[in-house]
C-alpha positions in Angstrom: -13.9 62.8 -117.4 -11.7 60.4 -119.4 -9.0 63.1 -119.8 -8.9 63.6 -116.0 -8.5 59.9 -115.3 -5.7 59.7 -117.9 -3.9 62.6 -116.3 -4.4 61.2 -112.8 -3.0 57.8 -113.9 0.0 59.5 -115.5 0.7 61.4 -112.3 0.4 58.2 -110.2 2.8 56.3 -112.5 5.2 59.2 -112.6 5.1 59.4 -108.8 5.8 55.6 -108.5 8.7 55.8 -110.9 10.2 58.7 -109.0 9.9 56.9 -105.7 11.5 53.7 -107.0 14.2 55.7 -108.7 15.1 57.4 -105.4 15.3 54.0 -103.7 17.5 52.6 -106.5 19.9 55.5 -106.6 20.3 55.5 -102.8 20.8 51.8 -102.7 23.5 51.9 -105.4 25.4 54.5 -103.4 25.3 52.4 -100.2 28.3 50.5 -98.9 28.1 49.3 -95.3 28.8 46.3 -93.0 27.1 45.8 -89.6 27.0 43.3 -86.8 24.0 43.3 -84.4 23.4 41.2 -81.3 20.7 40.6 -78.7 20.8 38.6 -75.5 18.1 36.4 -73.9 19.0 35.6 -70.3 18.8 31.9 -69.5 18.1 31.0 -73.2 21.0 32.3 -75.4 21.8 35.1 -77.8 21.6 36.0 -81.5 23.8 37.7 -84.0 22.9 39.3 -87.3 25.7 40.2 -89.7 24.6 42.5 -92.6 26.5 43.5 -95.7 25.0 46.2 -98.0 27.0 46.9 -101.2 25.6 48.8 -104.1 22.0 47.6 -104.0 22.9 44.0 -103.0 22.4 42.6 -99.5 23.8 39.6 -97.6 22.6 38.8 -94.1 23.6 36.0 -91.9 21.6 35.2 -88.8 22.9 32.9 -86.0 21.1 31.9 -82.9 23.1 30.5 -80.0 21.9 28.6 -76.9 23.2 29.2 -73.3 26.2 26.9 -74.0 27.2 29.1 -77.0 26.3 26.4 -79.5 24.6 27.4 -82.8 20.9 26.3 -82.7 19.7 28.1 -85.8 21.4 29.5 -88.9 19.8 31.4 -91.8 21.3 33.4 -94.7 19.7 36.0 -96.9 20.9 37.1 -100.3 19.1 39.7 -102.4 18.5 43.3 -103.5 17.4 46.3 -101.6 16.0 49.8 -102.0 17.0 52.4 -99.5 15.1 55.5 -98.3 17.3 57.2 -95.7 17.6 54.7 -92.8 14.7 52.5 -94.2 15.6 49.4 -96.2 13.2 47.4 -98.4 14.6 44.0 -99.2 13.7 41.1 -101.6 15.9 38.1 -100.9 16.4 34.4 -101.1 16.3 33.0 -97.6 18.2 29.8 -96.9 17.9 27.7 -93.8 21.5 26.4 -93.7 20.6 23.4 -91.5 18.5 21.7 -94.1 19.2 23.9 -97.2 15.5 24.9 -97.6 15.2 28.1 -99.7 12.4 30.5 -100.1 11.8 34.0 -101.5 11.2 36.6 -98.8 10.7 40.3 -98.4 11.9 42.3 -95.4 11.5 45.9 -94.2 13.8 47.3 -91.5 15.7 50.4 -90.3 19.4 50.7 -89.6 20.2 53.8 -87.5 23.8 54.6 -87.2 25.4 57.0 -84.7 29.2 57.4 -84.4 30.5 53.9 -83.6 27.1 52.4 -82.8 24.2 51.1 -84.8 20.7 49.7 -84.2 18.7 47.3 -86.4 14.9 47.9 -86.0 12.3 45.6 -87.4 8.7 44.8 -86.5 8.9 41.5 -88.5 10.8 39.6 -85.9 8.0 37.6 -84.4 8.1 34.4 -82.2 10.6 31.6 -82.1 9.8 28.2 -80.5 12.8 26.8 -78.6 13.7 23.1 -78.7 11.9 22.6 -75.4 8.7 24.1 -76.9 9.0 27.4 -75.1 7.9 30.5 -77.0 10.6 33.2 -77.3 9.5 36.7 -78.4 12.3 38.0 -80.5 13.4 41.6 -79.8 12.5 44.2 -82.4 15.7 46.2 -81.8 19.2 44.7 -82.1 22.1 46.8 -81.1 25.5 46.6 -82.8 28.1 48.5 -84.6 29.3 49.3 -88.1 32.3 47.2 -89.3 35.0 48.7 -91.3 35.1 47.5 -94.9 
């Protein structure tokens, strides 16, 4: 029985190492820049700029009101693993208005087709506007790849 458990544990560890290795190799070969946007009629719009270079990620999020003034700004710097169009990110999140920083993890997809791209994430959630109205953020932002 002990020999079986040892072999099973060895197989699990080997499988995890292989999975992480695939994500690292794919991330190290990634080099892309994207800009995504989404509109909220009567409220404003948002823009997400993403730079993915050899396993490192930089994301800048800007939220605009109807008058095209920035109401929220966040930046993310970190590392990612890539599995096809799926990205797993661990990053430092910085709220640029008051310089608060925290460690965050993200999971999202970037699907690219010709000169178009889509950012898909189920971690978008809810934003409370300055006048206390809840705004359900869209899970899909459309955009395009940007030439390096």
